[in-house]
Legacy VTK file of the C-alpha trace (Angstrom):
# vtk DataFile Version 3.0
C-alpha trace
ASCII
DATASET POLYDATA
POINTS 549 float
-18.372 23.623 -25.558
-22.244 23.998 -25.553
-24.599 26.051 -23.803
-23.949 26.238 -20.735
-26.616 26.623 -18.131
-25.559 30.624 -17.051
-26.201 31.388 -21.300
-29.361 29.645 -21.220
-30.509 31.538 -17.851
-29.652 34.491 -19.642
-31.749 33.957 -22.496
-34.228 33.101 -19.972
-33.668 36.561 -18.015
-32.823 38.692 -21.147
-7.740 23.912 -60.658
-7.628 20.468 -61.989
-6.083 18.916 -58.974
-9.152 20.621 -56.982
-11.659 19.801 -59.921
-10.474 15.827 -59.775
-9.488 15.015 -56.018
-11.605 18.209 -54.128
-7.956 19.291 -52.639
-7.389 22.835 -53.609
-4.428 23.778 -55.861
-0.897 23.829 -54.930
-0.324 26.256 -51.735
2.439 28.957 -53.641
-0.262 29.647 -56.582
-2.901 30.803 -54.157
0.016 32.946 -52.139
0.938 34.738 -55.173
-2.448 35.602 -56.113
-3.509 36.397 -52.510
-0.657 39.167 -52.610
-1.533 40.310 -56.281
-4.895 40.923 -54.878
-3.628 42.957 -51.837
-2.085 45.299 -54.195
-5.797 46.028 -55.900
-7.779 46.135 -52.596
-7.503 48.098 -49.641
-5.653 46.088 -46.676
-7.913 44.982 -43.823
-6.770 43.429 -40.610
-6.458 39.449 -41.862
-5.140 37.745 -45.039
-6.462 33.794 -45.202
-3.734 31.578 -44.413
-3.327 28.027 -45.226
-1.331 24.789 -44.681
-1.792 21.669 -46.758
-1.159 18.053 -45.339
-1.818 14.584 -46.498
-2.997 11.171 -44.217
-5.214 8.205 -44.195
-7.684 7.030 -42.325
-9.422 3.403 -41.977
-13.008 3.231 -41.778
-14.459 -0.056 -42.057
-11.555 -1.537 -42.714
-11.107 0.290 -45.969
-8.288 2.558 -46.050
-8.983 6.363 -47.339
-6.099 8.976 -48.271
-7.295 12.497 -47.840
-5.910 15.795 -48.225
-6.050 18.430 -45.260
-6.309 22.230 -45.463
-5.834 24.032 -42.120
-5.793 28.095 -42.214
-8.302 30.426 -41.903
-10.636 32.617 -44.472
-11.899 36.516 -43.774
-15.499 36.726 -43.638
-17.388 40.180 -42.720
-21.154 41.351 -41.632
-23.884 41.089 -43.303
-24.368 43.600 -46.233
-20.468 44.361 -46.025
-19.221 45.730 -49.355
-16.377 44.394 -51.015
-15.473 47.657 -52.480
-12.153 49.244 -51.128
-12.422 50.606 -47.878
-9.634 51.760 -45.256
-10.522 49.792 -41.803
-11.229 52.259 -39.039
-9.696 51.797 -36.200
-9.717 48.881 -34.094
-12.095 50.495 -30.908
-14.363 48.151 -29.549
-16.263 49.094 -26.676
-16.686 53.001 -27.187
-20.063 54.713 -28.227
-18.596 55.194 -31.626
-17.090 51.912 -32.227
-20.970 50.490 -31.183
-22.480 52.355 -33.925
-20.064 51.871 -36.715
-21.007 47.700 -36.196
-22.805 47.391 -39.688
-19.546 49.153 -41.158
-17.070 47.302 -43.780
-14.915 47.916 -40.652
-15.818 44.928 -38.674
-13.560 41.531 -39.854
-13.262 38.182 -38.777
-10.749 35.543 -39.779
-12.878 32.169 -39.221
-10.247 29.398 -38.786
-11.276 25.952 -40.059
-9.833 22.344 -40.568
-10.545 20.481 -44.321
-10.485 16.909 -45.397
-10.828 15.840 -49.116
-11.147 12.467 -50.012
-8.205 11.790 -52.956
-9.440 10.630 -56.181
-12.912 11.675 -55.600
-13.829 13.799 -58.720
-15.239 17.409 -56.708
-18.707 18.206 -58.576
-20.258 14.406 -57.358
-18.457 14.480 -53.607
-20.419 15.177 -50.890
-19.147 18.120 -48.493
-20.175 18.583 -45.323
-19.939 21.474 -42.850
-19.795 20.493 -39.037
-19.635 23.103 -36.339
-20.139 23.178 -32.517
-22.234 25.509 -30.278
-21.748 27.157 -26.956
-22.229 29.786 -28.619
-18.628 30.811 -28.055
-16.793 27.224 -28.737
-15.055 25.790 -31.331
-15.160 22.860 -33.042
-12.700 21.001 -31.786
-15.117 18.471 -30.119
-16.448 17.283 -33.203
-13.547 17.223 -34.477
-11.387 15.139 -32.536
-14.921 13.341 -30.739
-16.637 12.563 -33.697
-15.815 12.204 -37.296
-12.232 13.368 -38.049
-9.568 10.839 -38.937
-7.979 10.560 -35.915
-9.721 10.957 -32.549
-9.096 11.309 -28.420
-9.205 7.845 -26.418
-11.580 8.981 -23.366
-13.220 7.470 -20.358
-16.666 5.931 -21.323
-18.428 7.829 -17.966
-15.874 8.909 -15.779
-13.007 11.292 -15.496
-9.938 10.674 -18.125
-6.677 10.824 -16.585
-4.469 13.543 -17.401
-1.702 13.659 -20.247
-0.411 12.052 -22.374
-3.307 11.437 -24.276
-4.012 8.568 -26.992
-5.224 9.668 -30.357
-6.339 6.536 -32.341
-7.732 6.205 -35.818
-11.211 6.537 -36.004
-13.392 3.824 -37.472
-16.207 6.029 -37.283
-14.817 8.985 -39.628
-17.304 10.540 -42.306
-14.564 10.229 -44.692
-16.075 7.204 -45.929
-18.873 9.117 -47.210
-18.570 12.981 -47.402
-15.380 15.733 -47.254
-15.533 17.518 -43.735
-15.141 21.041 -43.467
-15.063 21.914 -39.461
-15.622 25.285 -38.412
-14.728 26.917 -35.912
-16.510 30.364 -34.932
-15.735 33.559 -35.276
-13.275 34.365 -32.626
-12.406 30.925 -31.878
-9.997 28.610 -32.651
-7.127 30.145 -34.290
-9.890 32.719 -35.581
-10.539 36.605 -34.583
-12.057 39.129 -34.927
-11.449 43.307 -35.140
-12.527 46.802 -36.097
-15.117 48.953 -34.863
-18.063 47.153 -33.335
-16.650 43.524 -33.771
-18.902 41.993 -31.461
-21.552 43.585 -32.194
-20.588 42.029 -35.751
-20.247 39.048 -35.294
-21.749 37.718 -31.414
-25.139 37.287 -31.968
-27.799 34.915 -33.344
-28.358 36.589 -36.665
-24.904 38.173 -37.071
-23.180 34.783 -36.166
-25.181 33.005 -39.096
-24.513 35.129 -41.530
-20.706 35.008 -40.886
-21.118 31.561 -41.293
-22.922 31.931 -44.371
-20.352 34.311 -45.765
-17.591 31.201 -45.001
-19.392 28.649 -46.690
-19.966 30.425 -50.126
-16.331 31.675 -49.712
-15.232 28.037 -49.500
-17.609 27.149 -52.086
-15.627 28.937 -54.608
-12.330 28.985 -52.782
-12.410 24.969 -53.019
-14.567 24.563 -56.383
-17.396 22.887 -54.246
-20.345 24.963 -55.794
-21.682 21.718 -57.205
-20.757 19.273 -55.034
-23.903 17.688 -52.570
-23.927 20.077 -49.450
-24.710 19.566 -45.926
-25.060 21.027 -42.622
-23.801 19.444 -39.369
-24.570 21.563 -35.955
-24.416 20.529 -32.377
-26.146 21.916 -29.335
-26.361 25.541 -30.265
-24.979 24.982 -33.283
-28.594 23.367 -34.078
-30.108 27.156 -33.534
-27.036 28.382 -36.044
-28.064 25.408 -38.898
-31.540 26.319 -38.304
-30.924 30.541 -39.045
-28.115 29.239 -41.676
-29.797 26.847 -44.157
-32.482 29.420 -44.303
-29.925 32.079 -45.254
-28.118 30.151 -47.363
-31.170 29.360 -49.588
-33.121 31.902 -49.798
-30.791 35.108 -49.815
-27.772 33.219 -50.992
-29.332 30.507 -53.401
-27.416 28.095 -52.348
-29.876 24.945 -51.807
-28.583 21.724 -49.186
-29.084 17.987 -49.750
-29.610 18.206 -45.948
-29.204 19.153 -42.459
-28.049 16.583 -39.509
-28.969 18.339 -36.161
-27.087 16.552 -32.813
-28.955 17.371 -29.397
-31.311 20.044 -30.547
-32.500 23.064 -29.186
-34.408 25.330 -31.378
-36.702 26.952 -29.251
-34.617 27.938 -25.634
-38.320 28.609 -23.891
-37.904 24.823 -23.294
-34.336 24.522 -21.781
-34.680 22.724 -18.334
-31.895 25.533 -17.135
-34.067 28.560 -15.129
-37.426 27.805 -16.060
-38.283 29.151 -12.798
-37.745 32.186 -14.058
-40.553 31.707 -16.954
-43.275 30.693 -14.387
-46.260 29.718 -16.247
-44.324 27.801 -19.151
-44.309 24.332 -17.813
-43.086 22.820 -20.492
-38.970 22.606 -19.591
-40.369 20.141 -16.830
-42.520 17.930 -19.151
-39.421 17.691 -21.772
-36.913 16.486 -19.530
-38.936 13.844 -17.444
-37.755 11.578 -19.510
-34.278 12.778 -19.341
-34.865 12.700 -15.447
-36.153 8.374 -16.374
-33.165 7.750 -18.064
-30.435 8.993 -16.069
-32.301 7.441 -12.905
-31.800 4.147 -15.182
-28.674 4.629 -15.342
-27.447 5.155 -11.789
-29.759 2.405 -10.519
-32.029 4.891 -8.283
-35.851 3.303 -9.786
-37.415 1.003 -7.372
-38.697 -1.628 -9.494
-35.981 -1.001 -11.677
-37.328 -1.419 -14.817
-36.054 -4.017 -17.534
-36.013 -2.426 -20.802
-34.675 1.596 -21.183
-36.519 1.859 -24.407
-39.713 0.472 -23.700
-39.697 2.546 -19.743
-38.857 5.456 -21.947
-41.864 5.558 -23.818
-43.556 4.914 -20.905
-42.626 7.695 -19.736
-43.160 10.006 -22.383
-46.570 9.006 -22.492
-47.103 9.870 -19.089
-44.976 13.109 -19.585
-47.241 14.291 -22.474
-50.608 13.243 -20.761
-50.873 13.187 -17.008
-48.097 15.354 -15.908
-48.493 18.063 -18.609
-52.200 18.134 -17.771
-51.267 18.030 -13.882
-49.411 21.114 -14.578
-51.564 23.094 -16.595
-54.230 23.008 -13.072
-51.366 25.008 -11.168
-52.328 25.577 -7.691
-55.657 23.978 -8.112
-54.555 21.255 -9.220
-56.801 18.798 -6.656
-54.844 16.969 -3.682
-55.906 13.415 -4.649
-54.423 14.187 -8.028
-51.589 15.434 -7.017
-50.453 12.887 -4.615
-50.947 10.519 -7.612
-48.432 12.399 -9.855
-46.173 12.677 -6.822
-45.764 9.030 -6.823
-45.488 8.712 -10.446
-42.825 11.343 -10.494
-40.856 9.468 -7.126
-41.202 6.292 -9.693
-39.775 7.672 -12.782
-36.953 10.052 -11.719
-35.947 8.758 -8.344
-36.517 11.537 -6.469
-38.129 11.235 -2.738
-41.373 12.300 -2.798
-41.104 14.944 -0.220
-38.557 16.719 -3.000
-40.962 17.085 -5.455
-44.051 17.714 -3.388
-41.464 20.397 -1.717
-40.732 21.241 -5.438
-44.293 22.045 -6.294
-43.773 18.965 -9.104
-41.038 21.038 -11.073
-38.033 20.161 -10.444
-35.219 22.427 -12.835
-32.443 20.677 -14.301
-29.894 21.778 -12.032
-31.955 20.843 -9.358
-32.266 16.826 -10.527
-28.294 17.144 -11.385
-27.466 17.814 -7.489
-30.515 16.028 -5.965
-30.393 12.541 -7.768
-26.932 11.246 -5.999
-27.288 13.584 -3.141
-26.756 10.643 -0.261
-23.353 10.601 -1.177
-22.391 13.875 -2.016
-21.768 13.422 -5.548
-23.096 15.717 -8.260
-24.880 14.086 -11.759
-24.054 15.088 -15.211
-25.165 17.882 -16.979
-24.288 17.660 -20.889
-23.682 13.412 -19.990
-26.284 12.078 -16.872
-24.268 9.030 -17.028
-20.898 10.795 -15.387
-20.733 12.056 -11.579
-18.691 14.051 -9.867
-17.694 15.219 -5.992
-20.351 17.766 -5.193
-18.864 21.102 -4.696
-21.227 22.417 -2.034
-23.536 20.523 -0.364
-25.903 22.950 0.961
-26.556 24.234 -2.909
-29.655 24.162 -4.084
-28.260 23.692 -7.977
-25.281 21.481 -9.525
-21.961 24.173 -9.451
-20.220 22.198 -12.338
-20.652 19.607 -15.236
-18.688 16.701 -14.030
-18.512 15.680 -17.938
-17.698 18.422 -18.795
-14.740 18.356 -15.958
-13.725 15.045 -17.598
-12.839 14.930 -20.768
-12.258 18.785 -21.717
-8.231 18.706 -21.391
-8.054 15.517 -23.158
-9.683 17.181 -26.492
-7.930 20.517 -26.201
-4.586 19.294 -25.171
-4.740 16.136 -28.142
-5.834 18.797 -30.407
-3.079 21.338 -29.947
-0.717 18.621 -30.380
-2.164 17.026 -33.387
-2.590 20.343 -35.382
0.786 21.345 -35.025
2.625 18.115 -35.902
0.811 16.309 -37.943
-1.219 19.814 -40.087
1.184 21.794 -39.533
-0.312 24.959 -38.635
-0.376 27.276 -35.673
3.299 26.879 -34.171
3.118 30.724 -33.056
-0.407 31.189 -32.418
-2.958 30.256 -29.406
-6.002 28.276 -30.252
-9.121 29.054 -28.298
-11.503 25.970 -27.969
-13.524 27.961 -26.165
-14.200 32.353 -25.224
-17.004 34.470 -22.822
-19.217 36.149 -25.437
-21.896 36.545 -22.665
-21.304 39.841 -22.311
-21.413 40.360 -25.772
-23.798 37.992 -27.064
-26.787 39.211 -28.963
-30.390 36.823 -28.356
-32.212 39.579 -30.792
-33.794 37.317 -33.679
-35.599 38.294 -36.737
-37.915 35.203 -37.776
-38.497 34.807 -41.309
-40.662 36.983 -42.257
-41.235 38.974 -39.247
-38.610 41.478 -40.029
-38.063 43.540 -36.911
-40.092 41.425 -35.017
-38.015 39.644 -32.274
-39.474 36.939 -29.320
-38.368 37.133 -25.896
-36.758 33.702 -26.387
-34.811 32.659 -28.796
-36.916 30.065 -31.318
-35.380 29.726 -34.284
-38.773 26.940 -35.667
-39.729 29.331 -38.193
-36.400 29.565 -39.921
-35.975 25.967 -40.187
-39.641 25.359 -41.168
-38.878 28.313 -43.876
-35.909 26.711 -45.178
-37.713 23.460 -45.548
-40.839 25.060 -47.699
-38.720 27.219 -49.786
-36.904 23.943 -50.497
-39.217 20.492 -50.551
-36.490 18.095 -50.958
-34.372 19.371 -47.629
-34.182 16.284 -45.216
-33.570 16.905 -41.472
-31.769 14.045 -39.595
-32.052 14.363 -35.809
-30.155 12.610 -33.517
-30.606 12.966 -29.565
-28.845 11.282 -26.419
-31.197 9.835 -23.322
-28.604 10.888 -21.178
-28.453 14.716 -22.159
-29.776 16.947 -19.634
-28.361 20.191 -21.249
-30.609 20.040 -24.337
-33.447 17.163 -23.285
-33.834 14.380 -26.504
-37.830 14.613 -25.551
-37.585 18.360 -26.333
-36.377 17.728 -29.767
-39.267 15.482 -30.289
-41.689 18.348 -29.224
-40.094 20.667 -31.488
-40.605 19.170 -34.365
-43.541 17.752 -33.899
-44.912 21.592 -33.601
-42.897 22.663 -36.389
-45.284 24.807 -38.621
-44.732 22.762 -41.802
-47.352 20.920 -44.322
-47.713 17.885 -42.614
-46.323 15.842 -45.804
-43.179 17.985 -45.662
-42.823 15.844 -42.004
-41.587 12.794 -43.961
-38.330 14.908 -44.703
-37.613 14.402 -40.768
-35.918 11.298 -39.197
-35.228 10.597 -35.507
-32.452 8.935 -33.894
-31.471 8.372 -30.270
-28.627 6.699 -28.721
-27.547 5.612 -25.199
-25.102 8.969 -24.666
-25.215 11.888 -23.689
-25.061 15.568 -25.353
-22.062 14.396 -27.189
-23.273 11.329 -27.659
-19.739 9.896 -29.725
-18.711 10.232 -26.467
-19.515 6.485 -25.462
-18.030 4.505 -28.369
-21.304 2.029 -29.355
-23.012 5.288 -30.251
-20.069 7.004 -32.433
-20.602 4.029 -34.081
-24.259 4.236 -34.565
-24.124 7.983 -35.412
-21.559 7.554 -38.155
-23.950 4.586 -39.785
-26.980 6.650 -39.854
-25.652 9.881 -40.673
-23.485 8.174 -43.858
-26.539 6.361 -44.566
-28.339 10.071 -44.614
-26.165 11.447 -46.762
-25.876 8.173 -49.280
-29.555 8.619 -49.257
-29.678 12.263 -50.414
-26.695 13.104 -51.861
-28.597 12.965 -55.637
-25.377 12.050 -57.457
-27.093 8.528 -58.457
-31.006 9.582 -58.704
LINES 2 551
14 0 1 2 3 4 5 6 7 8 9 10 11 12 13
535 14 15 16 17 18 19 20 21 22 23 24 25 26 27 28 29 30 31 32 33 34 35 36 37 38 39 40 41 42 43 44 45 46 47 48 49 50 51 52 53 54 55 56 57 58 59 60 61 62 63 64 65 66 67 68 69 70 71 72 73 74 75 76 77 78 79 80 81 82 83 84 85 86 87 88 89 90 91 92 93 94 95 96 97 98 99 100 101 102 103 104 105 106 107 108 109 110 111 112 113 114 115 116 117 118 119 120 121 122 123 124 125 126 127 128 129 130 131 132 133 134 135 136 137 138 139 140 141 142 143 144 145 146 147 148 149 150 151 152 153 154 155 156 157 158 159 160 161 162 163 164 165 166 167 168 169 170 171 172 173 174 175 176 177 178 179 180 181 182 183 184 185 186 187 188 189 190 191 192 193 194 195 196 197 198 199 200 201 202 203 204 205 206 207 208 209 210 211 212 213 214 215 216 217 218 219 220 221 222 223 224 225 226 227 228 229 230 231 232 233 234 235 236 237 238 239 240 241 242 243 244 245 246 247 248 249 250 251 252 253 254 255 256 257 258 259 260 261 262 263 264 265 266 267 268 269 270 271 272 273 274 275 276 277 278 279 280 281 282 283 284 285 286 287 288 289 290 291 292 293 294 295 296 297 298 299 300 301 302 303 304 305 306 307 308 309 310 311 312 313 314 315 316 317 318 319 320 321 322 323 324 325 326 327 328 329 330 331 332 333 334 335 336 337 338 339 340 341 342 343 344 345 346 347 348 349 350 351 352 353 354 355 356 357 358 359 360 361 362 363 364 365 366 367 368 369 370 371 372 373 374 375 376 377 378 379 380 381 382 383 384 385 386 387 388 389 390 391 392 393 394 395 396 397 398 399 400 401 402 403 404 405 406 407 408 409 410 411 412 413 414 415 416 417 418 419 420 421 422 423 424 425 426 427 428 429 430 431 432 433 434 435 436 437 438 439 440 441 442 443 444 445 446 447 448 449 450 451 452 453 454 455 456 457 458 459 460 461 462 463 464 465 466 467 468 469 470 471 472 473 474 475 476 477 478 479 480 481 482 483 484 485 486 487 488 489 490 491 492 493 494 495 496 497 498 499 500 501 502 503 504 505 506 507 508 509 510 511 512 513 514 515 516 517 518 519 520 521 522 523 524 525 526 527 528 529 530 531 532 533 534 535 536 537 538 539 540 541 542 543 544 545 546 547 548
């Protein structure tokens, strides 16, 4: 559902109705026009699909009637020419096909679910595009857990019982503030990719962002939303995508956005706590993960003495991490013994790990090691995406955690509930397979050309320059950062660090706002945090949509 440890380690190692309601014209007209278009242009691998339905959701005591559209849109790689072409044979994997990755033969049908508030003029009604990350994840998680009109009920910090699962009215749906478009990445959800070199055409940092840009501009045309206030919402790797995507949309497509919402941010993969031992000399991952270690130890009552207030405690830990700890690590093996002893004592106090373990780790504990070790005395593994979760240790002799208890705890509920909901309520997919996640590791390219650096790549993915370029190109672009204290996949303090080091004029820092929550990577999995993030994002949209300004 979000960046896996193996993926990150690999990086380290390598009509009128539409105008008045924001809803589409009647389906029969669309289908007829699509058929007519097929007679004048060469047939591709896919045709757009669509199913329409209506529903209502109650948010904050207010009933909101909506029109829902679920289906697919066809997109193409960057620099695709829409002149009629005859698709080449689908020969992915052979040498000839690999060389044709940039040609029109490659094509993707990207699936989505859109919700339009009825009786809301499209021109002034905001529209938000939401997606999860992976890479290789669909957007079932944000859809069914966060902001769709229905959400699945799971336990707060423990494994959810097996089916049947409960779907309830989502009182925190963002339909009170904006229309919503949940987009599945190429090859995930009901979407598929085809054509020669299809994997290279869509699976990589830059190809993925261009596919999403193509999807969004196509959507704006199809549903007459070009003059609507526009927002991106990305979670996890979706934040990486957002940085690249918003820059492409603004500088290459001439589509300015009102705001970008980032949840569980990772822009610079070199700062990840997953596998930092493979990149010796860079101690930042240990520094930036420390506040999350401290929050986790606080939650599991592993600290002696126990602090009274979490947020005050974390402020103290952040200060220590930024100054004393970072300076000590900077000395490397030249750190004097007395200073080393003092740092060991502080780390034990803040993390709940033993001094002996910290000394053996040379003051440097990776995310996986912390997850395996914190509750080792009870053969319990701590969660990664959400460290509030715990589960039985797979291998008591392993060095790192072998799995993520939080992912194991909730995945079945989200996937099962969506598969039932989309077919019964949204009336789509009866003879199709929905892929919540796919393995793109073999094909995914982390090569990225930053703005102004065509042909230049870095050894690690770092899209901070992309977000900075987008903010400088459009000085009115606002950014809302959201992070959970218990997220060890993308630690919240790493996002703070990245924003503090974004290469933008100091005055543009006023365009960035930070919100933190007592939850994990999927902030919305904790009910109180879901209400908080709804209120924060709704306020963000209201303050930036320009409708009444």
